[in-house]
Structures are given as structure tokens and as C-alpha cells.
Phi, psi and omega in degrees: 000317184294327178289325175295320177298320183287332184284323182295315179296318179300324179291323183291322181296319179296320179297316178300314178299317177299319180300311183294319179297322180290316176296319178293327177292313176296320178297319179284326179298321180294325183288334180290342180252016185296313185295311178297320181299319177293331173299310185293328180278309193286327187292314176295320183289312179304315185296318180297314180294317181297321174299312176300312181293333180294317177291325181287326176292319180296312180300319179297319179288336177284321181294321183300321187290333177291332182259016182055035183256154191277128175284147179231130181245129174235122176253145181267113191272330179203152178225116180237122179253116176255122180241131180229145174216135183235148182217155182204130180230132182234154178215134179218150171207149180213149178207162180231165185275355177277200181292163179298335184280351182282349176139012179292125186212152173223149179222140180220136182212145176220146178219147179217157183213121177247130184228130171236113193238084173291142173240112185245121181258131176249138177238115181287144179278111181203164177066221183301324180292322177296322180290312181293324184283328187239325187263345177281128181297148180298151178280132178301326177292325182285334180288316178293337179286327173295325178291319174303324183285351178115357182289147180300126185298320185290314177295320179296314181288322181295328180276323190254352184249128177268331172196148181229113179053042177086000175266113185268145181277163173293140178222122179261002178293133182306329183280342183227038192289120178195148170280159185277148168294124184301332178293331178294320175295322180297323178298315179296317175299313183295318181295324183287322175297321181290320182294312181301330180276003177066024179247010174264085183266142178198156179219129177258124179237129184250124178251147179296128171074016174214170181292159177288153178251141181244110180260107184267132179254106183270122172217059187270105176260001178236157185288332176288328170289326178292327175292322174293323179295317177296323183290323180294315179294323180293313182293329178272357181060048184256147170303142181293322194247009179263123184256341174264110188244153179263127183255122189222170175265134177155173182255336182240133182282151177267345177205174183274007172245025185236139168252108187257119180253124172269090187276162177267156173266172178299319179303319178295316181300314179299320179299323183290318184288321181295331187285341185246011178282157186282090181281150175301134183303322179298329179285323181285317177301321181275001177082014180281328184234154176297142173293165178288150184296140180266071179237143178290147176255096183247001180218159174290343179283344178282347177299154184299146180293315176226130181275114179252116182264169172222149182200153179290328181265151175291132180289148186271332183230081182237148177285313173209142184214143180221148178257117185215120174064046177060015173236157176261132173240124191210161181247127186289136186285342179271356181269087186293321183297314180287329174296318180293322179293320182292319175299324177293323173304318181294325179297315181294330174299314180289334178286331182283339179284086178229164177110205182286136179297137182293150176282133180247157178298145176282120188245130169258118180256119182286146178279130178273000000 
């Protein structure tokens, strides 16, 4: 009888050992693929959240300008995800030579610990970087490089340019309130028709210490395109037969072979958009927000650059939405033109970030 009890106890211990070995094998197999699986999961998640918050931060700062509130910019300078996993498996067994009730026992145990410690660094935009990033006008060469890359010439110049060779764009900002010169819109329409015909050829060359050169390639084989080309040169006061033009910053050209662009800064672009957003009427009546500009709308170009709506309730179908002063401000996801303009503004933000890279905090990551 005693020998039988020992055999039963021994069999139970062997079964426990096999169960522990199987569990440990499965657990360690899962641990061996932890790194690749975190990349597959975290990279997409972090990229999605950063993109969403980038849109929301930009939209919120535009709304703040309408209320004469100070915009605040925080950039994510680094994202470091530290993952650690610990496991422990224990097995114990004891038996006696007496009856099973005398104290034969087995014990099996396992424990695991998973830790995810993301370290995210924020860099506030201030000082010299703030001035360069938001207050410095965009480079004319950079603007025409975007056009050369395929962006619509009319939308680019309409958004980024205050004046071209003395022809002024519309401004809804309270500090520069003015209607547009009709010839400016005519130039935009003509340039867009030329671009759609694939005849707007150009090449930008940047020389050290000199203005950029803009080489126009004329290949107008139709009368309509030739008329558009002549209109552009006439309104911008350019020589008819000169293709090599100097591209510079300014409102007035120095010669008839120069294209002088008075470009906007990112702060000016934000102010233009903020001036036409739909502020709650109660906020305008109480003097909390600036009123809408008193400018006539005589052309499709006079419409708001980006349509930003406001409502007391959270929108159900928004491309980007922020909550500010108990109201929701949002861009409709079905408004493709506003979405495209807002996306282009984000591209310009990246384009404006030039120069010396910002200093980021020194981070020490412990090895796991």
C-alpha cells in the first residue's frame, strides 16, 4: 500500500513537471517575438496620434488668434519606447510514506511582468526658432519650388503671397484689411490654365549671395495659351521675350526682368484664416472675438481659405476639431477644398522649419 502511494505521488510530480515545461516553453516563445510585434503596433499608433495632434494644435492656434489669445506650439522632438518583460516559473512537490491524507502535496506557480515606459520629449517653440518658424516670410524660391513640384500655382500664390510685382492680394487680417487687385486674380487664373496645359515650365537655380533665377520655358502653340502668357507678362510688367527672370523678395520690381514676391509668414497665413472662421455670434457681440472683415465678396477667390465652423456640440464628422471656450471649432471632413488647403498649410509649416536643429533634452535610457 505504501509503494502504491509513492508511485501515485511520483506520477503526479512528473505530470506537474511536464505542465510547467510546456507553459514555460510557450511563454518563452512569446517573449522571443516581443520586439518585432511592438514595432508593428507602436509605429503605426504613434504616427497616427502625432499626425492627429499636429492638426489639432495648428487648428487651435488659428482659433486663438481670432480671440487675440497667445498661440503655443509644442513639438515632439523624440519618442522612445522602452519595453521590458520578466517571467518566473516555480515548481515544488513533497510526499510522505503514509496515507495520501497524511500530507502528500504538489505546488506549481508562474508569474510574469510586462512594462511599457514610453519617454516622449516636448520642445516648446520660442525665441529665435519662434521668429524663424512663424514670423519670417517664406522664401520666394521655396514657393516656386513647390509650384515646380506640381502644386497648383494659383492656390500656392493665393495662400502665400501678399503682392507680386505691385499687384496686391486680398487680406482679411484686421491689420492689413484690403480688397485684392483684380489683376492679381487674373494672373492666378492665367497661370493655372497654363499649368494645366503642361506648358508652365520653370527651373529654379539658387546662387550664393544672389537672387534666385527663374527660367520660364515658353511653348505656347495655341492662341489661348499665348494670350494667357501675354496677360501674365503685361500685368506683371515683364519683358515679352525674356525667359530668364530674377526671383526676389519685395513688393516692387527693380526691372522688367524681375519677379518680386512679397510673401507671407506663417503667422500672417494663420491670421488670414482666423479672420474668416465662423466665430460664435455671442462671442463677437460680447467683444471676445474680432468681428468678421467688412470686405465685399466679388469673386470666388474672395471665399475663406479654410472654412472653420463652430458649434456648441461636438461634431460627428470632422477632419479636425478642437474644444475652446466651451465651443467646438472644426473643419468638415466632406469639405475637400478646406482639407486640401489645411494640408498644404501643414506642408508649409514643415517648409518653414529650416536652419539649425533645435537642442533637445539629454535622455538616459536604462538597459533592460
